[in-house]
N, C-alpha and C positions, 0 to 999 in steps of 0.2 A: 504494500500500500504506500503510495506516495502522497506527500502533502501537496495541495494544489500549487501549481506553478513550479514544482521542484522538477529538475531534470533527472531522468532515469538513465543510468549507465546501461547501455545495451551489451549483450554478450558477444558482440562481434565488433570488428574494427572497420573503419572506413579507409579511404585511399591513404596510402603512405603509413598504414598501421595506426592511424590516429583514432582515439576513442569516439564512439557514436553515442549520442544521447537522444532521448525521446522526451518531448514536452507534451504531456497530456494529463487530463484529470480523469480519463476513462480507463480504469484498470482492466476492463473487459474488452477493450478495443482490439482490433486486428493485430497491430504491432505489439501491444502488450502481451497478448496471448502467444504470438510468435516468439517473442523474447523469452517467455516462460518455457515454451517447448524447447527452444534451442538450449537454454540453461540446463534443462533436465537431460537432454541428449548429451551435452558436454560432460555433465557429471557422471552419467552412465558410461560413457566412453572411458573416462578417467578410471572408473572403478574396474572396468574390464582390463585396462592396461596394467593396473596394479596387480591384478590376478595373474596376467600373462608374465609380468616381470618376476613375480614370485616363482612361477613355474620354471622360467629360464634360469634363475639363480640356482635352482636345485639340480639342473642338468649338468652332467659331467663335461660334455663337449658342446660348445656353442660356436657357431660360425661368427666371425667378426662382423660380417655384413648384417647378420640377424641382430646382433647387439647394437650396431649403429642405427638400424631401422627402429628398433625398440626405443633407443635413447631419443631419437628424433620425435617419435610419437609421444613419448612421455613428456618431453619438453613442451610440445604443443598442447597436450592435455593439461599440464601444470599451468601454462599461461592462461588457458581458458578458466581453470578452477580459481586462479588468483583473481581474474576479472569478475567472476561470479561472487567470490568472497568480498571483494572490494565493493561491488554493487550492494550486496546484502548488508555489509557493514555500514555503508552510507545510509541505507534505509533504516537500520536500527538507530543510528545517531539522529536522524531526522525525526523519527517517531518516538524517541524517548520522552517521557514526561519531564518537564522542567520544573525544578524546585522553585520556591519563592526567591525572588531577587533580594540581595542584601545590600 
């Protein structure tokens, strides 16, 4: 849930890797739902990669190319998860009740 007129950090980047933001009061709008679905997919992919990494760690022999591919995929998933966490952290900070001013 966003506060009216708060920008929502989207789970993808724009040109040149710059962050994308959404300005809307409609949490059920198309782009808001799309962003929620993309976040869920990103977190699911990250969970699958963690499982795969655990399997590879336990293997006796692993090809260097397979390790490189896994490392590349893990780095991308970690980048996505950090973006999701940053977005959620911002939402938590925005929605926290404020105490009385002193």
